[in-house]
Backbone bond lengths (Angstrom), bond angles and torsions (degrees), N, CA, C in turn:
res aa  C-N    CA-C-N  psi(-1)  N-CA   C-N-CA  omega(-1)  CA-C   N-CA-C  phi
1 M - - - 1.502 - - 1.637 105.14 -
2 C 1.333 113.56 137.93 1.435 124.95 179.27 1.527 108.23 -69.68
3 Q 1.307 122.25 130.27 1.317 125.17 168.71 1.551 113.38 -104.40
4 V 1.349 119.90 148.37 1.469 121.66 174.69 1.494 105.96 -109.09
5 R 1.336 114.81 130.29 1.509 117.54 -172.84 1.513 104.93 -133.52
6 F 1.426 113.05 168.75 1.473 121.10 -171.20 1.551 107.21 -138.50
7 I 1.331 118.60 140.59 1.443 124.20 172.67 1.512 106.72 -163.63
8 G 1.279 118.11 152.56 1.446 121.86 175.39 1.474 115.12 -143.76
9 C 1.288 118.67 179.40 1.562 122.67 178.98 1.529 111.75 52.91
10 L 1.204 118.97 44.68 1.482 118.96 169.76 1.442 115.15 -51.95
11 H 1.312 115.62 -47.00 1.487 122.12 -172.92 1.539 115.50 43.60
12 L 1.338 114.23 52.51 1.510 123.37 -173.94 1.527 107.92 -55.89
13 S 1.287 115.74 136.03 1.492 124.61 172.72 1.601 113.37 59.68
14 H 1.334 115.01 28.78 1.494 118.26 178.31 1.509 110.39 -98.85
15 K 1.255 117.60 110.74 1.487 123.73 -177.37 1.433 113.31 -53.71
16 N 1.363 119.84 -52.06 1.511 118.93 -175.19 1.512 110.49 -69.44
17 I 1.301 122.54 -37.46 1.436 120.61 174.88 1.487 114.69 -61.14
18 A 1.359 113.90 -42.05 1.443 122.58 175.20 1.580 110.19 -54.78
19 H 1.288 116.36 -50.26 1.467 119.55 179.36 1.531 111.92 -66.77
20 R 1.301 119.01 -42.84 1.454 120.93 173.88 1.514 116.05 -60.28
21 R 1.306 113.56 -29.40 1.520 116.15 177.55 1.507 111.19 -95.46
22 G 1.337 119.30 15.96 1.398 124.68 166.88 1.524 114.17 83.98
23 F 1.288 118.05 26.50 1.452 120.86 178.09 1.591 109.73 -106.18
24 Q 1.338 115.36 149.78 1.449 122.85 -179.61 1.535 109.11 -57.30
25 D 1.301 120.36 -46.08 1.503 123.68 178.23 1.503 106.73 -158.00
26 E 1.336 112.64 -177.63 1.443 122.05 -176.35 1.589 113.67 -65.57
27 F 1.324 113.89 -32.07 1.356 118.73 179.31 1.519 118.50 -67.68
28 Y 1.393 110.34 -42.52 1.483 117.83 170.14 1.544 112.05 -62.82
29 Y 1.333 114.37 -36.74 1.495 118.34 -175.98 1.562 104.64 -68.52
30 D 1.336 119.36 -50.50 1.453 121.26 178.37 1.472 115.75 -52.46
31 E 1.375 118.21 -45.46 1.388 124.23 -176.69 1.535 109.68 -65.07
32 H 1.379 112.69 -40.68 1.549 117.67 -177.40 1.555 106.22 -64.84
33 L 1.320 114.04 -46.00 1.509 117.25 -178.06 1.487 111.77 -59.85
34 I 1.335 118.87 -45.42 1.481 124.12 179.21 1.559 110.33 -63.61
35 S 1.257 117.54 -41.34 1.362 120.86 -178.72 1.592 112.89 -68.32
36 E 1.323 117.74 -39.97 1.442 123.37 179.92 1.467 107.86 -69.24
37 W 1.347 117.36 -43.92 1.501 122.60 176.59 1.555 109.13 -54.70
38 N 1.305 113.54 -59.13 1.462 120.39 -173.47 1.526 114.07 -63.22
39 K 1.327 120.45 -15.36 1.412 122.01 -179.59 1.620 108.36 -73.21
40 I 1.329 118.35 -25.29 1.389 116.00 -173.90 1.562 112.93 -125.96
41 V 1.281 116.84 -19.00 1.467 120.20 178.12 1.571 110.59 -89.81
42 H 1.289 111.46 129.82 1.501 121.38 -178.66 1.542 111.73 -99.66
43 K 1.310 113.95 167.41 1.598 115.72 -175.65 1.482 111.42 -58.32
44 K 1.331 122.10 -39.31 1.505 120.15 -173.03 1.597 108.27 -91.98
45 D 1.326 123.06 -3.27 1.459 121.90 179.65 1.570 108.53 -68.22
46 L 1.298 115.18 151.06 1.444 123.61 175.64 1.456 108.01 -109.94
47 T 1.344 119.49 126.05 1.477 126.67 178.59 1.592 109.14 -114.45
48 Y 1.294 113.10 122.25 1.483 117.38 168.92 1.509 107.71 -86.53
49 I 1.320 115.80 121.82 1.448 124.11 172.42 1.589 111.67 -93.05
50 L 1.281 118.83 106.59 1.497 119.61 -173.29 1.448 110.67 -89.91
51 G 1.347 114.64 68.08 1.526 121.95 167.09 1.405 116.41 82.98
52 D 1.320 110.81 162.46 1.488 123.04 -177.76 1.505 113.47 53.50
53 V 1.267 113.41 59.17 1.438 119.30 172.55 1.528 114.38 -63.86
54 T 1.330 113.51 -36.88 1.425 118.17 172.74 1.519 109.44 -138.18
55 M 1.296 120.69 -157.71 1.453 120.94 173.86 1.533 106.06 -123.52
56 E 1.301 113.10 78.00 1.476 124.07 172.84 1.467 114.23 60.05
57 T 1.411 116.05 37.44 1.386 116.82 178.85 1.567 105.66 -147.50
58 I 1.378 118.94 155.59 1.473 121.47 -175.07 1.544 106.75 -102.02
59 E 1.281 123.68 -18.41 1.478 123.35 -173.10 1.602 112.39 -50.78
60 P 1.295 121.21 -39.22 1.503 122.30 179.97 1.485 115.10 -70.21
61 Y 1.378 122.19 -15.93 1.367 123.71 -167.97 1.487 110.94 -54.08
62 Y 1.278 120.07 -36.05 1.494 124.07 179.85 1.460 110.90 -50.03
63 L 1.406 118.07 -28.48 1.508 118.20 -178.79 1.523 110.79 -70.16
64 L 1.245 119.45 -18.34 1.532 120.16 175.60 1.459 112.02 -61.62
65 D 1.330 117.36 -27.79 1.522 122.02 178.64 1.650 107.31 -69.97
66 R 1.261 117.91 -20.31 1.481 117.79 -176.99 1.605 109.69 -91.64
67 L 1.357 115.92 -4.68 1.435 119.15 179.49 1.575 106.53 -92.85
68 N 1.346 116.41 128.97 1.438 120.52 -177.47 1.510 111.12 -64.05
69 G 1.337 114.04 155.42 1.447 121.49 173.18 1.553 117.05 82.58
70 R 1.309 113.64 -178.09 1.396 122.05 -174.87 1.589 104.28 -90.49
71 K 1.336 119.93 152.76 1.433 118.97 -178.79 1.584 111.31 -139.98
72 I 1.302 114.54 137.77 1.441 124.32 172.85 1.506 109.75 -118.69
73 V 1.222 123.88 137.53 1.472 127.74 -176.79 1.491 110.82 -111.78
74 V 1.345 119.91 129.98 1.349 126.07 164.37 1.490 102.12 -98.89
75 L 1.382 116.06 123.01 1.489 119.78 -176.10 1.526 112.95 -64.25
76 G 1.334 114.19 143.48 1.461 120.74 177.45 1.518 111.08 -112.41
77 N 1.285 118.01 -179.83 1.484 121.14 -176.69 1.530 113.78 -66.95
78 H 1.342 115.40 -20.47 1.451 119.16 176.80 1.560 114.46 -101.24
79 D 1.294 116.80 10.07 1.469 120.22 178.71 1.626 105.94 -105.49
80 L 1.279 117.48 111.00 1.377 121.10 -166.87 1.509 111.07 -89.31
81 P 1.372 118.31 136.15 1.478 122.05 -170.41 1.509 108.84 -58.40
82 Q 1.323 119.66 -37.30 1.496 119.08 -179.38 1.523 110.81 -62.72
83 H 1.254 121.49 -15.91 1.463 125.04 -179.25 1.604 115.89 -85.08
84 V 1.341 112.58 -17.45 1.409 120.29 -169.61 1.612 109.36 -53.52
85 P 1.373 119.90 -47.63 1.452 117.76 -177.42 1.581 111.09 -55.06
86 E 1.375 119.05 -36.16 1.450 121.67 175.59 1.539 109.38 -67.93
87 L 1.342 116.54 -49.15 1.422 119.42 -175.52 1.530 110.34 -59.13
88 L 1.330 118.57 -35.45 1.444 121.80 175.30 1.488 116.02 -57.26
89 K 1.349 117.84 -20.69 1.461 121.18 -179.99 1.601 109.90 -71.03
90 Y 1.369 118.21 -17.08 1.395 121.47 -172.22 1.565 112.80 -122.14
91 V 1.359 118.51 -2.84 1.484 122.53 -175.92 1.539 103.26 -137.06
92 E 1.320 112.45 158.51 1.505 120.34 173.01 1.460 118.80 -70.71
93 K 1.250 113.33 -34.89 1.564 118.54 -171.68 1.547 109.79 -157.23
94 V 1.297 110.87 151.87 1.501 117.10 169.06 1.441 110.36 -130.12
95 A 1.365 121.01 135.94 1.436 127.19 -178.19 1.535 112.24 -138.60
96 G 1.234 117.22 170.03 1.472 127.82 175.83 1.484 111.33 -89.29
97 M 1.271 116.02 -41.68 1.449 127.95 177.97 1.593 110.40 -161.60
98 I 1.288 113.50 145.91 1.449 121.63 -174.50 1.538 110.87 -127.10
99 D 1.332 120.84 135.52 1.501 123.49 168.35 1.462 104.12 -94.36
100 Y 1.285 117.57 115.32 1.438 121.87 174.97 1.555 109.42 -114.13
101 K 1.243 120.53 106.55 1.480 122.51 -177.96 1.529 112.56 45.29
102 G 1.292 114.91 45.77 1.471 118.88 175.75 1.514 113.92 84.32
103 C 1.279 117.32 -5.61 1.495 126.19 174.80 1.477 109.03 -85.52
104 M 1.261 126.79 127.97 1.478 123.71 168.39 1.556 107.77 -84.65
105 L 1.285 112.88 124.84 1.462 121.45 177.05 1.549 107.84 -100.72
106 T 1.379 118.31 114.12 1.466 122.98 -174.23 1.503 107.64 -141.10
107 H 1.303 113.28 165.69 1.458 115.84 170.66 1.512 113.15 -81.46
108 C 1.353 110.80 -58.31 1.487 117.27 175.44 1.556 109.64 -87.71
109 P 1.328 114.93 147.36 1.452 114.99 178.81 1.500 114.52 -59.79
110 I 1.253 118.89 143.41 1.534 118.94 177.91 1.479 107.06 -75.46
111 H 1.454 109.11 160.26 1.520 116.92 179.10 1.538 109.31 -62.30
112 P 1.357 113.76 147.20 1.339 119.55 175.74 1.527 118.40 -56.37
113 S 1.338 117.46 -30.36 1.431 119.73 175.25 1.462 114.86 -67.58
114 E 1.360 121.16 -14.09 1.437 126.88 -179.22 1.503 112.55 -100.02
115 I 1.289 119.89 -15.43 1.462 125.26 -177.02 1.483 115.82 -58.14
116 S 1.377 114.20 -29.17 1.481 113.82 -176.07 1.563 114.01 -76.85
117 F 1.429 112.61 -8.77 1.394 115.40 -178.64 1.637 115.21 -91.36
118 C 1.367 113.75 8.13 1.419 117.64 177.62 1.578 108.99 -145.25
119 R 1.311 112.09 166.60 1.465 119.37 -178.94 1.555 111.96 -67.91
120 A 1.340 111.59 -38.72 1.486 117.80 179.53 1.571 104.59 -169.74
121 N 1.369 108.50 163.06 1.458 119.02 174.37 1.577 108.90 -115.19
122 I 1.375 111.70 107.08 1.495 114.32 174.74 1.431 103.92 -93.90
123 H 1.414 114.51 126.20 1.416 119.61 -170.27 1.614 105.48 -145.66
124 A 1.285 115.36 -179.41 1.454 121.14 176.99 1.613 104.62 -130.37
125 H 1.391 114.33 -123.22 1.402 123.55 171.04 1.566 118.06 63.32
126 I 1.356 116.73 -34.62 1.512 120.73 -177.80 1.500 100.88 -98.47
127 H 1.356 114.44 112.51 1.543 121.04 -172.58 1.501 109.89 -81.43
128 H 1.258 123.83 -12.25 1.445 120.16 -165.48 1.630 114.45 -126.14
129 K 1.290 118.07 2.02 1.388 118.41 -175.50 1.469 109.92 -130.54
130 S 1.387 120.42 147.12 1.431 119.91 -178.79 1.559 106.49 -91.16
131 K 1.317 117.80 -28.94 1.448 121.79 178.48 1.526 108.67 -138.14
132 L 1.298 110.60 149.46 1.557 114.15 171.75 1.511 111.04 -78.99
133 Q 1.292 117.78 164.95 1.353 120.90 178.93 1.589 104.14 -52.02
134 E 1.413 109.19 142.38 1.544 114.04 -179.96 1.570 107.83 -71.09
135 F 1.255 114.36 143.82 1.437 123.45 176.03 1.620 109.37 -104.67
136 E 1.290 112.49 125.93 1.498 112.64 -174.53 1.491 111.50 -81.13
137 A 1.288 118.78 155.97 1.428 126.27 -178.52 1.477 111.37 -59.64
138 I 1.255 116.26 -30.38 1.500 120.95 -176.25 1.531 109.87 -58.19
139 E 1.339 120.37 -30.05 1.418 128.22 177.52 1.515 111.56 -60.97
140 R 1.353 116.66 -29.16 1.431 115.70 -170.50 1.679 103.14 -109.21
141 Y 1.348 121.22 -33.68 1.365 120.06 -172.09 1.572 114.08 -112.00
142 G 1.378 119.45 -5.09 1.393 121.60 179.27 1.568 111.11 83.69
143 D 1.313 115.73 174.15 1.431 120.36 -174.22 1.521 107.72 -97.81
144 D 1.379 114.44 103.54 1.434 120.93 -179.62 1.532 112.48 -114.65
145 G 1.382 114.39 22.17 1.405 116.61 179.09 1.433 118.69 88.82
146 I 1.238 116.93 -8.81 1.554 122.04 179.21 1.550 110.82 -78.64
147 D 1.210 118.96 143.27 1.471 120.01 -178.40 1.478 113.02 -64.39
148 T 1.201 120.92 98.86 1.507 124.76 -173.83 1.513 110.10 -66.83
149 K 1.296 119.54 -31.62 1.415 116.77 177.79 1.554 116.76 -57.07
150 S 1.289 115.33 -26.61 1.444 119.08 177.64 1.559 110.73 -89.48
151 L 1.335 117.53 -3.75 1.480 120.10 178.55 1.443 118.24 -112.20
152 T 1.318 118.20 32.13 1.400 121.90 -179.48 1.458 115.91 -63.24
153 L 1.277 120.91 152.33 1.514 118.39 -176.22 1.534 103.99 -110.43
154 H 1.367 116.45 119.60 1.393 125.57 179.27 1.498 105.69 -99.24
155 K 1.244 120.33 70.68 1.484 116.71 -172.40 1.507 112.26 -114.28
156 Y 1.288 125.43 -2.77 1.433 127.01 176.00 1.535 108.49 -93.87
157 I 1.355 114.67 122.88 1.465 118.32 178.27 1.569 106.81 -122.93
158 N 1.397 117.14 117.37 1.411 118.70 -173.46 1.579 106.23 -98.10
159 V 1.370 114.87 127.11 1.527 118.08 -179.39 1.479 110.45 -115.51
160 D 1.286 117.68 34.97 1.515 121.36 175.16 1.458 105.50 -57.06
161 A 1.332 120.69 137.26 1.472 127.47 -170.86 1.553 108.47 -55.15
162 K 1.307 119.92 -40.80 1.456 119.16 -176.21 1.506 108.29 -70.99
163 V 1.331 119.59 -42.21 1.420 124.08 -173.60 1.537 112.29 -60.72
164 I 1.456 109.94 -34.99 1.593 114.69 178.72 1.413 111.46 -103.91
165 N 1.337 119.27 28.15 1.534 124.17 172.64 1.433 111.40 60.86
166 Y 1.246 122.50 32.82 1.557 128.32 174.42 1.420 113.00 59.43
167 Q 1.313 117.94 26.11 1.465 120.46 176.41 1.524 108.55 -127.51
168 P 1.399 117.09 116.14 1.405 121.49 -178.67 1.537 113.32 -49.66
169 K 1.243 123.79 144.52 1.477 122.45 -172.68 1.537 107.69 -123.84
170 T 1.362 115.28 149.55 1.403 123.48 169.96 1.507 109.31 -79.56
171 I 1.338 113.60 166.91 1.528 116.60 -179.54 1.472 106.51 -66.39
172 K 1.343 121.66 -42.35 1.479 117.52 178.65 1.561 111.53 -60.65
173 E 1.249 124.14 -37.99 1.368 123.10 178.22 1.555 111.46 -69.50
174 L 1.282 119.98 -29.62 1.516 125.96 177.26 1.544 111.50 -69.06
175 V 1.322 117.20 -37.01 1.480 120.52 -172.73 1.524 108.98 -89.82
176 K 1.317 117.89 -5.87 1.537 113.46 -178.40 1.499 107.90 -78.48
């Protein structure tokens, strides 16, 4: 059975990211990422990569062929528009934002005023947190005397590669 998975901020072959994430160098980092990805992603699986495939360079794109499964990219702030033709040699599709079953797939988190229009925002970009600060229901519905502490909205899901241990996750795994 085909699984749909999510991950972002791969930053393939980026020396500084590799060091910040605790790796000896970018080569060890790339090999670790590829190994962890391939442990769980199968040939027919579809993985959405939510931005920052590399750090503004096309040279590491060939590494995408070493990652199991099919791939769709939502562009991030370090994915340059002029690189899209080269990126499309390694992935099925490139987009700016995707609606997947009512979940908005983006690189940067969407604005809080937009979160009420979707089931969740699966994003990357934030390298150090698993969830954004919770937004209370009062921001959407106003103060009507209901205990807003029990009505917090947990709609932001961060799939930064480091945050999810370098293994693309299914929606079910993300909401657990």
